C-alpha positions as CSV (number, residue, x, y, z in Angstrom):
1,M,-14.6,-11.9,-40.8
2,D,-17.3,-14.4,-40.6
3,K,-20.8,-13.2,-41.6
4,L,-22.0,-13.9,-38.0
5,Y,-20.3,-10.7,-36.9
6,D,-20.6,-7.0,-37.6
7,D,-17.2,-6.0,-38.9
8,K,-17.7,-2.4,-37.6
9,Y,-17.8,-3.6,-34.0
10,H,-14.9,-5.3,-32.2
11,L,-13.1,-4.6,-29.0
12,H,-9.6,-5.6,-27.8
13,L,-9.5,-6.8,-24.1
14,G,-6.2,-7.2,-22.4
15,Y,-4.5,-8.3,-19.2
16,Y,-1.2,-6.5,-18.7
17,E,-0.4,-6.9,-15.0
18,N,2.4,-8.9,-13.3
19,N,4.6,-8.9,-16.5
20,C,1.8,-10.6,-18.5
21,D,0.5,-9.5,-21.9
22,Y,-2.6,-11.4,-22.9
23,E,-5.3,-10.1,-25.3
24,S,-8.6,-11.3,-26.6
25,I,-10.9,-9.8,-29.1
26,A,-14.7,-9.3,-28.7
27,Y,-16.8,-9.4,-31.8
28,K,-20.5,-8.2,-31.9
29,R,-22.9,-10.7,-33.4
30,L,-25.0,-9.3,-36.2
31,S,-28.3,-11.0,-35.2
32,E,-28.4,-10.3,-31.5
33,D,-26.9,-8.3,-28.6
34,V,-24.2,-10.7,-27.8
35,W,-20.4,-10.3,-28.0
36,D,-18.3,-13.4,-28.5
37,I,-14.8,-13.2,-26.9
38,F,-12.0,-14.9,-28.9
39,F,-8.5,-15.9,-27.7
40,D,-5.6,-17.1,-29.9
41,F,-4.2,-20.0,-27.9
42,K,-1.5,-20.8,-30.5
43,H,-0.1,-17.3,-30.5
44,Y,0.5,-17.6,-26.7
45,G,1.7,-21.2,-26.9
46,I,-1.1,-22.3,-24.6
47,K,-3.0,-25.6,-25.0
48,N,-6.5,-25.0,-26.2
49,T,-8.8,-26.1,-23.5
50,T,-12.1,-25.3,-25.1
51,L,-14.6,-27.8,-26.4
52,E,-13.6,-29.4,-29.6
53,N,-16.7,-28.1,-31.5
54,E,-16.3,-24.5,-30.3
55,L,-16.2,-21.8,-33.0
56,T,-12.8,-21.0,-34.4
57,L,-12.2,-18.1,-36.8
58,V,-9.8,-18.0,-39.7
59,G,-7.1,-16.2,-37.7
60,N,-6.9,-19.2,-35.3
61,E,-8.9,-17.4,-32.6
62,T,-11.3,-19.6,-30.6
63,R,-14.4,-18.4,-28.8
64,I,-13.8,-18.7,-25.0
65,F,-17.0,-17.1,-23.7
66,S,-19.8,-14.7,-24.7
67,I,-21.2,-11.6,-23.0
68,N,-24.9,-10.6,-23.5
69,D,-24.9,-6.8,-23.9
70,K,-25.9,-4.4,-26.6
71,E,-22.9,-2.1,-26.0
72,L,-19.7,-3.5,-24.6
73,N,-16.9,-1.4,-23.2
74,Y,-13.4,-2.3,-22.1
75,D,-14.1,-2.0,-18.4
76,I,-17.1,-4.4,-18.6
77,G,-15.4,-6.9,-21.0
78,V,-12.0,-7.1,-19.3
79,K,-13.3,-8.4,-15.9
80,P,-14.7,-11.7,-17.3
81,F,-11.5,-12.1,-19.4
82,K,-9.3,-11.7,-16.3
83,K,-11.6,-14.3,-14.6
84,W,-11.3,-16.7,-17.5
85,L,-7.5,-16.3,-17.5
86,T,-7.5,-17.1,-13.7
87,L,-9.9,-20.1,-14.0
88,H,-7.7,-21.6,-16.7
89,K,-4.5,-21.1,-14.6
90,I,-3.0,-18.8,-17.3
91,I,-2.4,-16.0,-14.8
């Protein structure tokens, strides 16, 4: 895990409706109350539509958006993930 993130804090966010199975992972930044949400485009066979200079981690996950919050729970995080999937015509 990159040193930007606290390896004690991560959260899996998923969309499992309508025969879909998409997951992203939220990582808590060490230096601030921000969670970066990462998605593995390659795993799902989806063209990466993010900016070319967007942060990509070793596991091929690319940051798709961030949430400003000290504590992130599943119910809060999954709503913008679903919105992101919809905006990018994945669901």
